[in-house]
MISEFI-350101 format. One record per atom (N, C-alpha, C, O): residue in one letter; x, y negated, z negated. Coordinates in steps of 0.001 Angstrom, whole numbers, plus 500000, padded with zeros to 6 digits. Example, Ala and Ser with C-alpha at 12.3 -4.5 7.8 and 13.67 -1.06 7.14 Angstrom:
BEGIN
A513190505690492200;A512300504500492200;A513200503300492200;A514236503319491535;S512850502250492920;S513670501060492860;S512900499970492130;S513409498862491961;
This chain:
BEGIN
M687140751294440328;M687038750076441239;M685406749715440889;M684557750578440668;M685181748366440889;M683987747745440909;M683592746828442054;M684455746219442687;T682113746709442364;T681825746006443136;T680843744810442888;T679873745026442161;R680997743693443378;R680569742164443069;R679071742545443578;R678847743086444661;V678056742167442601;V676615742436443044;V675987741117442473;V676282740766441331;Q675115740371443255;Q674508739064442743;Q672953739681442669;Q672392740396443500;I672501739226441542;I671188739551441113;I670348738226440545;I670902737347439884;L669190738210440832;L668368737258440098;L667397737571438827;L666581738492438866;L667519736931437976;L666808737224436726;L666104736150436189;L666526735000436313;T664910736454435514;T664009735431435202;T664790734533434022;T665767734959433406;E664265733388433844;E665023732672432788;E664847733253431462;E665707733049430605;E663848733933431221;E663652734618429943;E664594735848429658;E665117736051428563;Q664764736709430862;Q665935737746430837;Q667074737292430676;Q667848737964429993;D667529736029431245;D668834735610431204;D669323735250429796;D670450735414429329;R667891734557429039;R668368733974427816;R668399735207426859;R669186735232425913;R667585736168427100;R667531737431425993;R668993738141426423;R669692738677425563;L669306738102427551;L670508739054427914;L671733738150427088;L672597738713426416;E671673737033427214;E672921736221426878;E672913736112425170;E673952735980424522;A671643736186424602;A671768736541423255;A672129737751422614;A672786737746421573;L671706738884423220;L672265740210423270;L673688740318423393;L674367740739422456;A674221739938424570;A675797739647424625;A676351739233423458;A677188739802422757;A675751738079423299;A676453737342422053;A676609738207420691;A677631738328420015;K675266738806420449;K675233739435419437;K676263740777419245;K676991741107418309;R676012741329420429;R677229742618420557;R678647742260420766;R679561743049420525;R678847740880421286;R680078740555421540;R680499741547422830;R681532742213422767;E679737741586423844;E679985742178425055;E679494741203426153;E678682740300425951;S680134741517427452;S679686740622428470;S678181741058429039;S677580742118428865;K677804739931429740;K676438740429430376;K676484741265431310;K675523741976431602;G677544741292431872;G677684742545433086;G677924743844432525;G677507744854433092;K678639743890431330;K678520745378430805;K677302745582430285;K676978746762430144;L676630744855430001;L675191745388429305;L674202745584430514;L673211746306430408;I674506744931431626;I673797745271432813;I674303746758433361;I673500747545433860;R675348746982433254;R675889748288433773;R675486749324433033;R675271750403433586;R675319749167431674;R674975750197430755;R673344750471431155;R672861751579431385;A672683749281431176;A671224749475431422;A671185750386432598;A670643751488432519;L671706749984433603;L671499750617434952;L671883752130435106;L671341752919435880;D673045752437434126;D673294753785433918;D672281754729433245;D672061755908433526;L671642753869432181;L670385754742431400;L669404754776432309;L668706755790432285;L669102753788433265;L667992753878434391;L668115755284435588;L667215756018435996;L669446755281435885;L669875756016436844;L669684757280436172;L668975758041436829;R670047757695435189;R670126759088434224;R668463759443434187;R668095760616434126;T667766758633434218;T666485758965433919;T665599759289435194;T664499759835435103;E666141758928436311;E665308758778437682;E665933760194438152;E667114760524438054;P664746761042438746;P665307762328439573;P666227762091440513;P666270760981441042;A667085763074440860;A667887762924441945;A667057763093443252;A666054763797443373;E667549762454444051;E666781762466445453;E667019763645446270;E668161763969446595;E665973764307446620;E665692765645447202;E666091765605448638;E665956764546449252;E666613766758449282;E666567766795450530;E665097767263451035;E664561768316450687;P664498766235451977;P663141766320452445;P662712767683452907;P661693768305452606;L663725768026453720;L663304769370454392;L663153770643453508;L662651771699453893;L663707770372452149;L663574771513451287;L662217771615450840;L661791772625450281;N661429770453451103;N659938770661450479;N659301771204451578;N658078771145451448;L659698771753452696;L658926772590453766;L658963773972453370;L658149774767453841;I659819774313452564;I660084775828452144;I658721776240451887;I657919775537451273;G658462777395452365;G657000777838451965;G655623777318452468;G654576777965452477;Q655808776029452887;Q654645775463453443;Q653837776140454562;Q652684775752454752;A654372777153455339;A653879777783456507;A653162779031456191;A652521779641457047;G653272779435454891;G652698780588454202;G653168781981454638;G654038781839455497;R652976783018454427;R653725784062454557;R654068784666456092;R653182784826456932;G655249784925456290;G655580785147457865;G655531786530458149;G655762786820459323;G655233787671457188;G654845788835457410;G656081789504457409;G655994790689457733;Q657219789088457135;Q658642789628456946;Q659026789622455483;Q659312788610454842;S658998790951454992;S659136790954453783;S660710790868453242;S661028790620452079;D661505791097454205;D663068790903453974;D663657789628454506;D664878789573454649;A662877788564454822;A663519787727455616;A664618786933454855;A665504786346455476;S664545786928453497;S665786786216452765;S667017786733453057;S668021786022453011;G667065788169453424;G668323789045453713;G668500788874455236;G669648788824455677;R667681788800455883;R667875788932457259;R667704787683458171;R667535787866459376;H667736786551457713;H667221785215458288;H667699784836459403;H667000784334460284;D669445785107459537;D670153784824460599;D669475785812461780;D669081785250462801;H669359786970461689;H668677787930462400;H667223787364463032;H667091787080464223;I666459787283462311;I665129786730462541;I665253785541463437;I664753785534464562;L666161784169462758;L665729783378463646;L666603783410465122;L666338782630466036;A667623784380465198;A668149784392466491;A667187785189467507;A667219785004468723;G666323786101466861;G665236786666467603;G664295785632468103;G663946785679469283;Y663784784556467187;Y662998783467467696;Y663580782665468937;Y662967782288469936;E664933782500468613;E665749781746469621;E665508782300470878;E665127781609471823;R665710783535470954;R665753784524472366;R664184784307472790;R663866784024473945;A663302784462471793;A662078784250472604;A661609782937473224;A660872782889474208;R662121781813472536;R661785780634473077;R662569780488474275;R661941780030475230;N663819780771474473;N664636780798475680;N664003781437476851;N664099780958477981;R663293782624476553;R662559783065477801;R661343782563478273;R660765783054479242;R660909781564477605;R659799780802478102;R660006779876479067;R659062779216479502;
């Protein structure tokens, strides 16, 4: 399935795209899709912003936190509810 998208090109871009399409005997749309695929392959995937917070608080004093995270978080939740 394809989605129709309207874009604006400079006259120079359109002229060069038209010439390349004629030379390759391909549509301008096909060339633009190929160029977009190349661009998207080189861009890094969007990261989850919250993952950037991991380790920002420094050491928590719990050497086994990765294996006991549910237990540790439950303790913090209980302490917070007592306030």
